[in-house]
C-alpha positions in Angstrom: 5.9 -4.6 -20.7 9.0 -4.4 -18.8 9.2 -5.5 -14.9 9.0 -1.7 -14.0 5.5 -2.0 -15.3 2.9 -4.5 -14.3 -0.6 -5.4 -15.5 -3.1 -8.0 -14.1 -6.8 -8.5 -14.7 -8.6 -11.4 -12.7 -10.9 -12.1 -10.0 -12.8 -8.8 -10.2 -9.7 -6.5 -10.3 -7.6 -4.6 -12.6 -4.2 -3.3 -11.8 -1.4 -1.5 -13.8 1.6 -0.2 -12.1 4.6 1.6 -13.4 7.2 2.2 -10.7 9.0 4.7 -12.8 6.0 7.0 -12.7 4.7 10.4 -12.1 2.6 9.6 -9.0 -0.7 9.6 -10.8 -3.5 7.2 -9.5 -6.8 6.2 -10.8 -8.2 4.1 -8.0 -11.6 2.8 -7.9 -12.0 0.3 -5.1 -15.7 1.2 -4.1 -14.2 2.4 -0.9 -13.4 6.4 -1.2 -11.1 6.2 1.9 -9.3 3.4 0.4 -9.2 5.1 -3.2 -7.7 8.1 -1.3 -5.1 6.0 0.4 -3.9 4.1 -2.6 -3.7 7.4 -4.3 -1.3 8.8 -1.6 0.7 5.7 -1.6 1.3 6.1 -5.3 1.8 10.0 -5.2 4.7 9.2 -2.4 6.2 6.4 -4.2 6.2 8.1 -7.7 4.3 5.1 -9.1 1.6 5.3 -11.5 -1.3 3.3 -10.6 -4.7 2.0 -12.0 -6.6 0.0 -9.8 -10.1 -1.2 -10.1 -12.1 -3.7 -7.9 -15.2 -5.3 -8.6 -18.0 -4.3 -6.0 -18.4 -6.5 -3.1 -18.3 -6.3 0.7 -16.0 -3.6 2.2 -13.4 -6.5 3.9 -13.4 -8.3 0.3 -12.6 -5.1 -1.7 -9.9 -4.2 1.0 -8.3 -7.6 0.6 -8.8 -7.6 -3.2 -7.0 -4.1 -3.6 -4.1 -5.2 -1.3 -3.7 -8.3 -3.2 -3.7 -6.8 -6.4 -1.2 -4.0 -5.7 1.0 -6.7 -3.9 1.0 -9.0 -6.8 2.1 -6.2 -9.2 4.7 -5.3 -6.8 6.5 -8.5 -6.9 8.6 -8.5 -9.8 9.6 -4.8 -9.6 10.7 -5.4 -6.0 13.1 -8.2 -7.2 14.5 -6.8 -10.5 18.1 -6.4 -10.9 18.3 -2.7 -10.2 15.8 -2.8 -7.3 17.2 -2.3 -3.8 14.3 -4.8 -2.5 14.3 -2.9 0.9 13.0 0.7 1.8 12.1 3.2 4.5 9.9 6.0 4.9 8.9 8.3 7.8 6.5 11.0 7.0 4.1 13.1 9.0 0.5 14.2 8.4 -0.4 17.1 10.8 0.1 15.7 14.5 0.6 12.1 13.2 4.2 10.5 12.2 4.3 7.0 11.0 7.3 5.1 9.8 7.3 2.0 7.6 10.4 -0.2 6.7 10.1 -3.1 4.3 12.0 -6.0 2.9 11.7 -8.6 0.2 11.3 -12.0 2.1 10.4 -15.4 1.7 8.3 -15.3 5.0 5.8 -12.2 4.4 4.8 -10.4 7.3 3.4 -7.4 8.9 4.6 -6.0 12.4 2.7 -3.0 13.6 2.3 -1.1 16.8 -0.9 0.4 15.3 -4.1 -0.8 16.5 -7.2 1.0 14.6 -9.6 -1.9 15.2 -11.9 0.2 17.2 -11.8 3.0 14.8 -14.5 3.0 12.1 -12.9 5.4 9.2 -15.6 6.5 6.8 -18.2 4.1 8.3 -15.9 1.1 7.7 -16.4 -1.9 10.2 -12.9 -2.9 9.5 -9.3 -1.9 10.3 -8.4 -0.6 6.6 -4.5 -0.6 7.1 -4.1 -4.1 8.8 -6.1 -6.1 6.2 -4.6 -4.1 3.3 -1.2 -4.5 4.4 -1.6 -8.1 5.2 -2.7 -8.9 1.8 -0.1 -6.6 0.2 2.8 -8.2 2.1 1.7 -11.6 1.3 1.2 -11.0 -2.5 4.5 -9.2 -2.7 6.3 -11.3 -0.5 7.9 -8.7 2.0 8.2 -8.1 5.6 6.5 -4.6 6.4 7.1 -2.9 9.9 5.0 -0.2 10.6 5.6 2.4 13.5 3.3 5.2 14.7 5.5 7.6 16.6 2.4 9.9 17.5 -1.2 10.3 16.1 -4.7 11.1 17.7 -6.6 11.8 14.5 -7.6 8.5 12.6 -7.3 10.1 9.1 -4.0 11.8 9.7 -2.7 8.3 11.1 -3.7 6.7 7.6 -2.3 9.2 5.8 1.0 9.2 7.5 1.1 5.4 7.3 0.4 5.4 3.5 2.7 8.3 2.9 5.6 6.3 4.7 4.5 3.2 2.8 4.7 5.0 -0.5 8.3 6.2 0.2 9.5 2.9 1.6 7.9 1.0 -1.7 9.5 3.6 -3.9 12.9 3.4 -2.2 12.6 -0.4 -2.7 11.8 -0.3 -6.3 14.9 1.7 -7.2 18.5 1.6 -7.0 
């Protein structure tokens, strides 16, 4: 398996990632909204992703999914052909988000988006923040998320994950 492909299975999760894929995703986190968002990320990054997370609390499933994907991205982001940094800005209806990221020894998420009071699909937690924190920590990247505009939470989430996909795809290629 090359560095462009990664596979890991432990702690109730399975992840397979090909950064030179076609944007195909098979995601089963137990949270339909997260399954959709990781699928959007894969499509916009042109990654092939298989991600399975064992049933647990919603918070634990979000954390596990972010960590698993981040671990799978760690090496491809550092491959000799990879740029290691990327940027994406993509709309979804009225929402427009941008994501910039860079490989770093000090992982961090900086964002002007606060969805802590928004309960998308009945979730009692901010899907974006928890997922991005775990992904950044596991991949060792700095991620900046900026929302230029957005009113509908689903459109905001889709715009962020589209931009994240573009930025990750950009960072994993030459």
